[in-house]
DOBA-378976 format. One record per residue (C-alpha): y, x negated, z negated; residue in one letter. Coordinates in Angstrom, 1 decimal, decimal comma. Example, Ala and Ser with C-alpha at 12.3 -4.5 7.8 and 13.67 -1.06 7.14 Angstrom:
// residues 2
c2:c1:c3:code
-4,5:-12,3:-7,8:A
-1,1:-13,7:-7,1:S
// end
This chain:
// residues 368
c2:c1:c3:code
75,5:-66,0:-126,7:M
74,3:-69,1:-128,9:P
71,1:-70,5:-127,7:Q
67,9:-71,4:-129,6:E
66,8:-74,8:-128,5:I
64,3:-77,7:-129,3:K
65,5:-80,9:-130,1:A
64,3:-84,4:-131,4:A
66,5:-84,8:-134,5:V
66,9:-88,2:-136,3:L
67,8:-87,7:-140,2:H
67,6:-91,0:-141,3:D
68,0:-94,7:-140,2:I
64,7:-96,0:-138,9:A
62,9:-92,7:-139,5:A
60,9:-91,0:-136,8:P
62,4:-88,2:-134,8:F
61,5:-84,6:-135,8:Q
61,1:-81,9:-133,2:L
63,1:-78,9:-134,6:E
64,7:-75,6:-133,6:T
68,4:-75,7:-133,5:L
71,0:-73,4:-132,4:T
73,5:-74,4:-129,5:L
76,8:-72,8:-129,4:K
78,4:-71,2:-126,3:D
80,3:-73,7:-124,1:P
84,2:-73,6:-125,0:G
86,9:-74,7:-122,8:E
86,1:-77,5:-120,6:G
82,5:-77,6:-121,5:E
79,2:-76,9:-119,7:I
75,8:-75,9:-121,0:R
73,1:-77,8:-119,0:V
69,3:-77,0:-119,3:K
67,7:-80,5:-119,6:I
64,6:-81,0:-117,4:V
64,2:-84,6:-118,4:S
65,8:-87,5:-120,1:T
65,1:-91,2:-120,3:G
64,9:-93,1:-123,4:I
67,4:-96,2:-123,8:C
67,1:-99,3:-125,7:H
70,6:-98,0:-127,0:T
69,0:-94,8:-128,4:D
66,3:-97,2:-130,2:I
69,2:-99,5:-131,6:K
71,2:-96,5:-132,8:V
68,2:-94,8:-134,5:S
68,1:-98,2:-136,5:K
71,8:-98,3:-137,6:G
73,6:-99,6:-134,5:Y
77,0:-97,7:-134,0:G
77,3:-96,0:-137,2:N
76,5:-92,7:-135,7:V
76,7:-89,7:-138,2:P
73,3:-88,2:-139,5:L
71,5:-85,9:-138,7:P
71,9:-86,4:-135,0:V
70,3:-85,7:-131,7:V
70,4:-89,0:-129,6:L
69,6:-89,1:-125,8:G
72,1:-90,2:-123,2:H
70,2:-90,1:-119,9:E
69,6:-86,3:-119,1:G
69,1:-84,5:-116,0:A
69,0:-80,8:-115,5:G
70,5:-77,3:-114,3:V
73,8:-76,1:-115,2:V
73,4:-72,8:-117,2:E
76,7:-71,7:-118,0:A
80,5:-72,8:-117,9:L
83,3:-72,7:-120,4:G
86,8:-71,5:-119,3:P
88,7:-74,0:-116,8:N
85,6:-75,7:-115,4:V
86,4:-75,8:-111,8:E
83,9:-78,4:-110,1:S
80,5:-76,7:-111,0:L
78,7:-73,6:-111,1:E
75,6:-72,1:-112,6:A
72,6:-73,4:-110,8:G
73,8:-76,6:-109,9:D
71,6:-79,7:-110,3:H
73,1:-82,5:-112,3:V
72,7:-86,0:-113,7:I
74,5:-86,8:-117,0:L
76,1:-90,1:-117,5:S
78,6:-91,7:-120,0:F
81,7:-90,3:-121,4:P
85,3:-91,5:-120,6:F
88,8:-90,2:-121,4:C
90,1:-90,1:-117,7:G
93,8:-91,2:-118,7:H
93,7:-94,5:-120,1:C
94,5:-97,9:-118,2:P
90,8:-98,6:-117,4:Q
90,0:-95,2:-116,2:C
93,2:-95,1:-114,2:D
91,9:-98,2:-112,5:S
88,5:-96,7:-111,7:D
86,8:-98,8:-114,3:H
85,5:-95,8:-116,5:P
82,9:-97,8:-118,2:A
85,4:-99,8:-120,0:Y
87,3:-96,8:-121,0:C
89,7:-97,6:-123,9:D
88,4:-94,5:-125,9:N
84,8:-95,1:-124,6:G
83,1:-96,3:-127,8:Q
84,5:-93,4:-129,8:A
83,5:-91,0:-127,1:L
79,9:-92,3:-127,1:S
79,2:-92,9:-130,8:F
81,4:-90,6:-132,8:S
79,5:-87,5:-131,8:C
82,8:-85,5:-131,6:Q
82,9:-83,1:-128,6:G
85,8:-81,4:-126,9:I
85,4:-78,2:-129,0:Q
83,8:-77,5:-132,3:S
80,5:-78,8:-133,3:P
77,7:-77,8:-130,8:S
74,5:-77,9:-132,8:L
73,5:-76,2:-136,2:H
70,0:-76,0:-138,0:N
68,4:-72,9:-139,3:N
70,3:-73,3:-142,6:Q
73,6:-73,2:-140,5:G
74,1:-77,1:-141,3:E
75,9:-79,1:-138,6:I
73,6:-81,4:-136,7:V
75,6:-84,0:-134,8:H
75,5:-83,4:-130,8:G
77,7:-85,0:-128,1:Y
76,1:-88,4:-128,5:F
77,4:-90,1:-125,3:F
78,6:-86,9:-124,4:G
75,4:-85,2:-124,0:Q
72,6:-85,5:-126,9:S
69,8:-85,1:-124,4:S
66,9:-85,2:-126,7:F
66,9:-81,6:-126,2:A
66,2:-78,6:-124,2:T
69,8:-77,6:-123,6:Q
73,1:-79,6:-124,2:V
76,8:-79,0:-124,1:I
78,6:-81,6:-122,1:T
81,7:-82,0:-120,1:S
82,6:-82,3:-116,4:E
83,3:-86,1:-116,6:R
79,8:-86,7:-117,7:N
78,4:-84,9:-114,8:I
77,2:-86,0:-111,3:I
76,0:-83,1:-109,1:K
73,0:-83,8:-106,8:V
71,0:-82,3:-104,1:S
68,5:-79,6:-105,3:K
65,9:-80,9:-103,2:D
65,7:-84,1:-105,7:L
63,1:-84,1:-108,3:P
65,1:-83,7:-111,8:L
61,9:-85,0:-113,7:E
62,9:-88,7:-112,3:T
66,5:-88,7:-112,2:L
67,9:-89,3:-115,8:G
67,5:-92,9:-116,0:P
70,3:-93,3:-113,1:L
72,8:-92,1:-115,5:G
72,7:-95,3:-117,7:C
69,8:-97,9:-117,5:G
69,3:-98,1:-113,8:F
73,1:-98,0:-112,9:Q
73,6:-100,7:-115,5:T
71,2:-103,1:-113,9:G
72,1:-102,2:-110,1:A
75,7:-102,1:-111,0:G
75,7:-105,6:-112,5:A
74,7:-107,0:-109,1:I
76,3:-104,7:-106,6:L
79,7:-103,8:-108,4:N
80,2:-106,8:-110,6:V
78,8:-109,8:-108,9:L
79,0:-108,5:-105,3:Q
77,2:-111,6:-103,9:P
76,9:-112,8:-100,5:D
73,4:-112,9:-98,7:P
71,3:-115,8:-99,5:G
73,1:-116,4:-103,0:Q
70,6:-117,0:-105,8:S
69,9:-115,0:-109,0:L
68,0:-115,5:-112,2:A
67,4:-112,4:-114,3:V
66,3:-112,9:-117,9:F
64,5:-109,8:-119,2:G
62,2:-107,5:-116,8:A
62,8:-104,4:-118,4:G
64,4:-101,3:-116,8:N
68,0:-103,1:-116,5:V
66,6:-106,3:-115,2:G
64,3:-104,7:-112,8:L
67,0:-102,6:-111,6:S
69,0:-105,6:-111,0:A
66,1:-107,2:-108,8:I
66,1:-104,1:-106,9:M
69,8:-104,5:-106,2:A
69,5:-108,0:-105,5:A
67,0:-107,4:-102,7:K
69,4:-104,9:-101,2:I
72,0:-107,5:-101,3:A
69,7:-110,2:-99,6:A
70,0:-112,5:-102,5:M
67,5:-115,6:-102,4:D
66,0:-116,8:-104,4:P
65,7:-114,1:-107,1:V
63,9:-115,5:-110,3:I
62,7:-113,0:-113,1:A
62,2:-114,5:-116,5:V
60,1:-112,8:-119,1:D
57,1:-113,0:-121,5:T
55,3:-109,6:-120,1:N
52,9:-110,4:-117,2:A
52,7:-106,7:-116,2:R
56,5:-106,5:-115,7:R
56,8:-110,1:-114,0:L
54,0:-108,7:-111,5:Q
56,3:-105,6:-111,1:L
59,3:-107,8:-110,5:A
57,5:-109,5:-107,5:L
56,9:-106,0:-106,0:E
60,3:-105,0:-106,3:L
61,9:-108,2:-104,9:G
61,7:-111,1:-107,0:A
60,8:-114,3:-105,1:T
59,7:-116,2:-108,4:H
58,6:-115,4:-111,9:V
58,6:-117,4:-115,0:L
56,2:-116,4:-117,7:N
57,6:-118,0:-120,8:L
54,2:-117,4:-122,7:T
53,0:-120,3:-120,3:E
55,3:-122,9:-122,3:E
57,6:-123,3:-119,1:I
61,2:-124,6:-119,6:N
63,1:-122,1:-117,7:P
65,9:-124,5:-117,0:L
63,7:-127,1:-115,5:E
61,9:-124,4:-113,5:A
65,0:-122,9:-112,2:I
66,6:-126,2:-111,1:R
63,3:-127,1:-109,4:A
63,4:-123,7:-107,5:I
67,1:-124,3:-106,6:T
66,7:-128,0:-105,5:R
68,4:-129,1:-108,9:Q
71,6:-127,0:-108,1:L
71,1:-124,0:-110,4:G
71,6:-120,5:-109,6:V
74,7:-118,9:-108,3:N
74,5:-116,1:-110,8:Y
72,3:-115,0:-113,6:S
71,8:-111,8:-115,5:L
70,7:-111,4:-119,4:D
69,4:-108,3:-120,5:T
67,9:-109,4:-123,8:T
70,7:-109,6:-126,1:N
69,2:-112,9:-127,7:K
71,6:-115,7:-128,2:P
69,2:-118,5:-127,3:E
68,3:-116,6:-124,0:V
72,0:-115,8:-123,1:V
72,5:-119,7:-123,6:R
69,7:-120,4:-121,1:Q
71,3:-117,9:-118,5:A
74,4:-119,7:-118,8:F
72,9:-123,2:-118,6:E
70,8:-122,5:-115,5:C
74,0:-121,7:-113,5:L
75,3:-124,0:-110,6:A
78,6:-125,2:-110,8:N
81,1:-122,2:-110,2:R
78,3:-119,8:-111,2:G
78,7:-116,5:-113,1:T
76,5:-115,2:-116,1:C
76,5:-111,6:-116,8:V
75,6:-110,5:-120,2:H
74,2:-107,0:-120,5:S
72,2:-106,9:-123,4:G
74,2:-104,7:-125,8:G
76,4:-107,2:-127,7:G
76,8:-107,3:-131,3:G
75,7:-111,0:-131,7:K
77,8:-114,2:-131,6:D
77,2:-116,3:-128,7:L
77,4:-120,2:-128,0:C
77,8:-122,1:-124,9:F
78,5:-125,9:-124,1:P
82,0:-126,2:-123,5:G
81,8:-129,1:-121,1:S
79,6:-126,9:-118,7:Q
82,6:-124,4:-118,6:L
84,8:-127,2:-116,9:L
82,6:-126,8:-113,9:H
84,1:-123,5:-113,1:G
81,3:-121,6:-114,7:R
81,9:-118,1:-116,0:T
80,4:-115,8:-118,6:V
81,3:-112,1:-118,5:T
80,1:-108,9:-120,2:G
79,2:-105,8:-118,4:V
79,0:-102,1:-119,6:I
77,2:-99,4:-117,5:Q
77,2:-101,7:-114,5:G
81,0:-101,3:-114,2:D
80,1:-98,0:-112,6:S
82,0:-95,1:-111,5:L
78,9:-92,8:-111,9:P
80,3:-90,0:-109,5:Q
80,2:-92,4:-106,3:T
77,8:-95,1:-107,8:F
74,8:-92,7:-108,6:I
74,9:-90,9:-105,0:P
74,8:-94,6:-103,7:Q
71,8:-95,3:-105,7:L
70,0:-92,1:-104,5:L
70,8:-92,9:-100,8:D
69,2:-96,4:-101,4:Y
66,2:-94,7:-102,9:H
65,9:-92,3:-99,9:R
65,6:-95,2:-97,6:N
63,0:-97,0:-99,9:G
65,1:-99,9:-101,0:T
65,5:-98,7:-104,6:F
62,2:-97,3:-105,6:P
63,1:-96,7:-109,3:F
60,2:-94,2:-109,8:E
58,0:-97,3:-110,2:K
59,4:-98,1:-113,6:L
58,9:-94,6:-115,1:L
56,4:-93,4:-117,6:S
56,1:-89,6:-118,4:V
55,9:-88,2:-122,0:Y
56,3:-84,5:-123,5:A
59,5:-84,3:-125,8:L
57,1:-83,8:-128,7:A
55,7:-87,1:-128,1:D
59,0:-89,0:-128,4:I
57,9:-91,2:-131,2:N
54,9:-92,5:-129,2:K
57,2:-93,1:-126,1:A
59,6:-95,0:-128,2:V
56,7:-97,1:-129,7:Q
55,1:-97,9:-126,3:D
58,6:-99,0:-125,2:M
59,2:-101,4:-128,1:E
55,6:-102,9:-127,6:Q
56,5:-103,4:-123,9:G
53,5:-101,1:-122,8:L
56,1:-99,2:-120,5:V
59,3:-100,1:-118,8:V
61,2:-96,6:-119,0:K
59,8:-93,8:-120,8:P
61,1:-90,3:-119,5:V
60,8:-87,2:-121,7:L
59,9:-83,9:-120,0:L
61,1:-80,8:-121,7:M
58,1:-79,1:-120,6:K
54,7:-80,7:-121,6:S
// end
């Protein structure tokens, strides 16, 4: 039967989230109802709340959920009630990108993530019977329960703490995947990471796993740079100290430049710096969210340099997230150091703290 749930609802662009009681429908064919234990807040959620993606309103956002399977619709065969799961991004499963095991680049991925159209009928209604849009990124996990699909779900061991696992479904796999899936560096190759947020710091942890050296973190937040050193960075550059990052990176690399760079800022001037600090035949990965025109010196491309974008770390979540959990078990991917916990009712405070750089990755707990 339909469930009464609590959810953080966005009614207008740039408005605060409002905690409301909604009605969640039963799962239909191919759908699963998951009781959310926790969910991360991603910069994409914040960007969408300010108008990015033209998401229909009112809407429940959230796309880094973790929880417990409560009920299954018809023809769901890979799960059962009581399973512990992480929710990740949606993909169609039948386009050329999905068929080649690159679902992060699904040809239908944009629509599946931002249109808020599910497999079956709308999943959420308010007390007046009006539709509140769900299925954001196939989940809408700023809520105590969600309707999702098998492709969104990664089953995990019941001995793992669901309170910490949600960000693996987006931010953490994006940063780690940029290194381990996209760049696949050899030991001893060098890296500069521009932006020491949750994506950048995840990349730094992955760079340590890959034995990269040097690993240079570039940011303006001293606390995040200190954390970068704890997680595997060999050098940090604090841009508030009027450092020229290009000169500093060349000094660190004996004037050669780095083999690889990663931009997580989505600032055109920073993306250009990430490109210009490359060595010959180096690669710059841009994962800052897109949406802005970028400019690079054409002459530098002639030296074999490459610029590429990345979505979700080019991950196949059903295999990559268990790999990250294995790294966590052996102590080489300590993502819990990035987390700050808030109650669902405090979502606006969590967003504010994230925007002000006071926390790296806020996680909402459905129980206060």
